[in-house]
C-alpha positions in Angstrom: 20.4 65.1 47.1 19.4 68.8 47.8 16.3 68.7 50.1 15.0 71.8 48.3 15.0 70.1 44.9 12.2 67.5 44.6 12.9 64.3 42.8 11.6 64.0 39.2 8.0 63.0 38.8 8.5 60.9 35.6 7.3 57.4 35.5 10.0 54.7 35.5 9.6 51.1 34.2 11.1 49.9 37.5 8.6 51.6 39.8 5.9 49.5 41.3 3.6 52.4 41.6 4.0 55.7 39.6 5.4 58.6 41.6 2.7 61.0 40.4 0.1 59.2 42.4 1.6 60.5 45.6 2.0 64.1 46.9 4.9 63.6 49.2 7.3 65.1 46.8 5.2 68.3 46.5 5.3 69.1 50.2 7.1 71.9 51.9 10.3 70.5 53.5 11.1 73.7 55.3 10.2 72.0 58.6 11.9 68.8 59.7 8.6 67.8 61.4 6.4 68.3 58.4 3.8 65.7 57.7 5.2 63.4 55.0 1.6 62.2 54.2 -0.7 65.3 54.0 -4.4 65.2 53.4 -5.2 64.0 49.9 -7.6 65.5 47.5 -11.3 65.5 48.4 -13.2 62.4 47.5 -10.2 60.1 48.1 -9.8 58.0 51.1 -7.0 58.8 53.4 -3.9 56.7 53.2 -5.1 54.3 50.5 -3.4 53.8 47.2 -5.4 54.0 44.0 -4.7 50.5 42.7 -7.5 48.4 41.3 -9.5 46.8 44.1 -9.7 43.1 44.5 -13.2 41.5 44.7 -13.9 40.8 48.4 -15.5 37.4 48.8 -16.0 37.7 52.5 -19.6 38.9 53.2 -18.4 40.5 56.4 -16.0 42.7 54.4 -13.1 44.5 56.0 -12.0 44.5 58.7 -11.9 40.8 59.5 -13.3 39.4 62.7 -11.3 40.4 65.7 -10.1 43.8 64.3 -11.4 47.0 66.0 -14.2 48.7 64.2 -13.4 52.2 65.5 -10.2 54.2 66.1 -8.5 53.6 69.5 -8.9 56.3 72.2 -6.4 59.2 71.9 -3.1 58.9 73.8 -2.9 60.8 77.1 0.5 62.0 76.1 0.8 65.1 74.0 2.6 65.5 70.7 6.4 65.6 71.0 6.5 69.1 69.4 4.0 71.8 68.9 5.2 72.0 65.3 4.6 68.4 64.6 1.4 67.5 62.8 1.2 63.8 62.6 -1.9 62.4 60.8 -3.4 59.2 62.2 -2.3 56.0 60.5 -4.1 55.2 57.3 -5.3 51.8 58.6 -7.0 53.4 61.6 -8.4 56.6 60.1 -10.0 54.8 57.2 -11.8 52.0 59.0 -15.4 53.2 59.1 -16.6 52.9 55.5 -13.1 52.8 54.0 -12.9 51.0 50.6 -11.3 47.6 50.4 -7.6 47.6 49.4 -5.6 44.6 48.2 -2.5 45.9 49.9 -3.7 45.6 53.5 -2.7 42.5 55.4 -3.8 41.4 58.8 -2.3 39.1 61.3 1.3 38.1 61.9 3.9 37.9 59.2 4.2 34.4 57.6 6.9 32.4 59.2 9.5 30.2 57.4 8.4 26.7 56.7 9.9 24.3 59.3 12.6 22.1 57.9 13.5 18.6 58.7 16.8 19.4 60.5 14.8 21.7 62.9 11.9 19.3 63.5 11.6 17.6 66.9 10.1 14.2 67.1 9.6 12.0 70.2 10.6 8.4 69.6 9.9 5.5 71.9 13.0 3.6 72.7 13.2 -0.1 72.1 14.5 -1.7 75.3 16.3 1.6 76.0 17.9 1.7 72.6 17.2 4.1 69.7 16.0 2.1 66.7 14.3 3.8 63.7 12.8 2.5 60.5 13.1 5.2 57.9 11.5 4.9 54.5 13.8 5.1 51.5 13.2 7.8 48.9 10.4 7.2 46.4 12.7 7.8 43.5 14.9 4.9 44.6 11.9 2.6 44.9 10.8 3.5 41.4 14.1 2.2 40.0 14.2 -1.2 41.7 12.0 -4.3 41.1 11.4 -5.7 44.6 9.2 -3.6 47.0 7.2 -6.3 48.8 9.2 -6.3 52.1 10.2 -3.8 54.7 13.9 -4.6 54.1 13.5 -3.1 50.6 11.3 -0.1 51.6 12.8 1.0 54.9 16.3 1.6 56.2 16.9 0.6 59.8 19.0 2.9 62.0 20.4 2.0 65.4 22.4 4.3 67.7 24.8 2.1 69.7 25.9 3.6 73.0 28.1 0.7 74.2 31.4 -1.0 73.6 31.5 -3.6 70.9 31.8 -6.5 73.3 28.5 -5.4 75.1 26.5 -5.0 71.9 24.4 -8.1 72.4 24.1 -7.8 76.2 22.7 -4.3 75.8 19.7 -5.7 73.9 20.7 -4.6 70.4 19.5 -6.6 67.4 20.1 -6.9 63.7 17.8 -7.6 60.8 19.2 -11.0 60.2 17.9 -12.0 63.6 14.5 -10.5 63.1 14.2 -12.2 59.6 15.5 -15.4 61.1 18.0 -15.9 58.3 21.0 -18.1 58.4 24.2 -16.3 57.4 26.8 -18.5 55.6 29.2 -15.7 54.6 29.9 -12.5 56.5 32.0 -9.9 54.6 33.5 -6.8 56.2 34.8 -3.8 54.2 37.0 -1.5 56.4 37.6 2.0 55.3 39.0 5.3 56.6 38.8 8.2 54.2 38.7 6.5 50.8 36.8 8.3 48.0 33.8 7.1 46.2 35.9 5.5 43.3 37.8 3.2 45.6 34.7 2.3 47.5 32.7 1.6 44.3 35.6 -0.6 43.1 35.4 -2.8 46.1 31.6 -2.8 46.7 30.8 -3.5 43.0 33.3 -6.3 43.0 31.7 -7.9 46.1 28.2 -7.6 44.6 29.3 -9.3 41.4 30.6 -12.1 43.5 27.3 -12.4 45.2 25.6 -12.5 41.9 27.9 -15.3 40.9 26.9 -17.3 44.0 23.3 -17.0 43.0 24.1 -18.6 39.6 25.4 -21.8 41.2 22.0 -23.6 41.1 23.5 -27.1 41.6 25.2 -26.1 44.9 23.7 -27.3 48.1 24.4 -23.9 49.8 23.9 -21.4 47.1 21.2 -20.8 44.4 18.7 -18.2 43.3 18.2 -17.1 46.9 21.8 -17.3 47.9 22.0 -13.6 48.5 20.0 -14.1 51.7 23.0 -16.1 53.1 25.5 -13.2 52.6 25.8 -10.1 54.7 28.2 -7.3 53.7 29.3 -5.1 56.6 30.9 -1.7 55.9 32.8 -0.2 58.9 34.0 3.4 58.6 36.6 4.5 61.1 35.4 7.9 62.3 32.4 10.1 61.4 34.5 13.1 60.7 37.0 11.1 58.6 34.8 9.5 56.1 34.8 11.0 52.6 31.6 13.0 52.0 31.3 11.7 48.4 31.5 8.1 49.8 28.6 9.0 52.0 26.7 10.3 49.0 27.3 7.0 47.2 26.0 5.0 50.2 22.9 7.3 50.3 22.4 6.4 46.6 22.4 2.8 47.5 19.7 3.5 50.1 22.0 2.4 53.0 22.6 5.9 54.5 20.3 8.8 55.2 21.5 12.2 56.3 19.9 13.8 59.4 18.8 10.6 61.1 21.7 9.9 63.4 21.9 11.2 66.9 25.0 11.7 69.1 23.3 11.2 72.5 20.6 8.6 73.3 19.0 8.6 76.8 21.9 10.7 78.2 24.6 8.3 76.8 27.0 9.3 74.0 26.6 7.3 70.8 29.7 5.3 69.9 28.6 3.9 66.5 25.8 4.6 64.0 24.5 1.4 62.4 22.4 1.5 59.1 20.8 -1.7 57.7 19.3 -2.0 54.3 19.0 -4.5 51.5 20.0 -2.7 48.4 19.2 -3.7 44.8 21.5 -1.2 43.1 25.2 -1.2 42.5 27.5 1.6 41.3 30.6 0.6 39.3 33.9 2.6 39.5 32.8 4.6 36.4 29.8 5.9 38.5 27.3 4.0 36.4 24.3 2.3 38.0 24.0 -1.4 37.7 20.7 -3.1 38.7 18.7 -6.3 38.1 18.8 -5.7 34.4 22.6 -5.9 34.5 22.6 -9.1 36.5 22.8 -7.6 40.0 21.0 -9.3 42.9 19.9 -7.9 46.3 22.6 -7.4 48.8 22.1 -7.2 52.6 24.2 -4.3 53.8 25.2 -3.3 57.3 26.9 0.1 57.5 28.6 0.9 60.8 29.8 4.5 61.0 32.0 4.9 64.1 31.6 8.2 66.0 35.4 8.4 66.7 38.5 7.4 64.9 39.8 4.4 66.8 42.0 2.6 64.2 41.5 -0.6 62.3 41.7 -3.0 65.2 38.6 -1.4 66.7 36.8 -1.7 63.4 37.4 -5.4 63.5 36.1 -5.5 67.1 32.8 -4.2 65.9 32.7 -6.9 63.2 33.8 -9.8 65.4 32.6 -8.9 68.9 29.5 -6.9 68.2 27.9 -8.2 64.9 29.4 -11.7 64.7 27.8 -13.2 67.8 24.4 -12.0 66.7 24.6 -13.2 63.1 26.7 -16.3 63.8 28.1 -16.8 60.3 30.0 -19.9 59.1 32.7 -18.0 57.2 34.1 -14.4 57.6 35.8 -12.5 54.9 37.9 -9.4 55.5 38.5 -6.9 52.7 40.0 -3.4 52.7 38.3 -0.7 50.7 40.2 -0.1 47.5 40.8 -3.9 46.8 38.9 -5.2 43.8 37.9 -8.9 44.3 37.9 -11.1 41.2 34.6 -12.3 39.7 34.8 -15.7 41.5 37.4 -15.1 44.2 35.0 -15.0 47.1 33.5 -18.2 46.1 36.8 -20.0 45.9 37.8 -18.6 49.3 34.6 -19.9 50.8 35.0 -23.3 49.0 38.3 -23.9 50.9 36.4 -23.9 54.2 33.5 -25.9 52.8 35.7 -28.7 51.6 37.7 -29.1 54.7 36.2 -28.3 58.1 39.6 -28.3 59.7 40.7 -25.1 57.8 40.8 -22.2 60.2 42.0 -19.5 57.8 42.7 -18.7 54.2 44.0 -15.8 52.1 44.1 -14.9 48.5 46.8 -13.4 46.4 46.9 -9.6 46.1 47.9 -8.2 42.7 48.7 -4.8 41.5 46.3 -3.4 38.9 48.7 -3.5 35.9 46.2 -2.3 33.3 45.8 -3.4 29.8 48.8 -5.5 28.6 50.6 -4.4 31.8 51.1 -0.9 30.7 50.8 0.4 34.3 54.0 -1.5 35.2 55.9 1.2 33.4 55.2 3.3 36.4 58.0 2.7 39.0 55.7 2.9 41.9 53.3 0.3 40.5 56.2 -1.9 39.5 57.7 -1.7 43.0 54.3 -2.5 44.6 53.8 -5.4 42.2 57.2 -6.8 43.2 56.5 -6.4 46.9 53.2 -8.3 46.5 54.8 -11.1 44.7 57.7 -11.4 47.1 55.5 -11.4 50.2 53.3 -14.0 48.7 55.9 -16.4 47.3 58.9 -16.2 49.7 57.1 -17.5 52.8 56.1 -20.6 50.9 59.8 -21.5 50.5 60.3 -21.8 54.2 57.0 -23.5 55.2 57.2 -27.1 56.3 55.8 -29.6 53.9 
């Protein structure tokens, strides 16, 4: 833009203040040190705009308490150039008797609201261990029927800093101990990086089996409150390996909360993050919610998120060496995420141990998901997998002694 050609003085719809209220564009720009804010017309206060004034409710008026009521003393240093003609700042020159302006602001600029991930909170350790009781979201509680106990309203987080075999010796506890509940069936779901569809397929199948146990009212072990005798443990092999959408599904169930875990406790690195919660919701493989109105019952969940990827054997060590001695279940059940248990398969597996106390182990048959009328068997990969499952299940029976 040519400095000798002033900008147009027309009013634009996008201007906050019309340009014709200022005289800066009418000044002489022959000198680079010319005053960009010359003296305004008589009768107008220096440096104030001409916007409608707000009603001042403060009886003391401007300036507020703590602000100087007179201009500061002149600087001992001279002007940088004899040609410069700097006028005092509008705020200082207009203090005595200046009209109130809505565009003047005092004090420091407003800071950004502190967020949760930058909030520091001091927590008292429980016997040297980090244990937190975190309330679940209000929106979740509004969609479930039971809210009368802390196991339904709060998620319990524990940051373990020890090896699985030292879990009990280090003073760590689980909710089953605090609630003094006897665990009849302890189920573990091991996963690596499976997505939310595979996890929902397995978890929803397990919850349907727990609901079936609660319908067996004539059983000496199960009944309406049979869910209190079942604990489901989910062990994920590596915090950086778990699928993010699987974490989102666990958060939907109330078992997981982001931003709670810590990687160092009392100077020791955390080896596993343990979340405990009794959920009342289930999500089927079609990502549809299933609650008490669909026949679901509460499920005691224990989510163990390992800090490092240490393979499946280490996941079973957390299940058997860390959690097992504290819960002391009668029967343990191992399931891989992605496997869909039948509606009553877990009951029949448990029944084998209940009938005969000499039974030390049992396993069910794994089937390939053939689809409606076996249409999936037209896929060569599914057909080969189905043959491998049948062969590995039937052939060893031919060579077993009677």
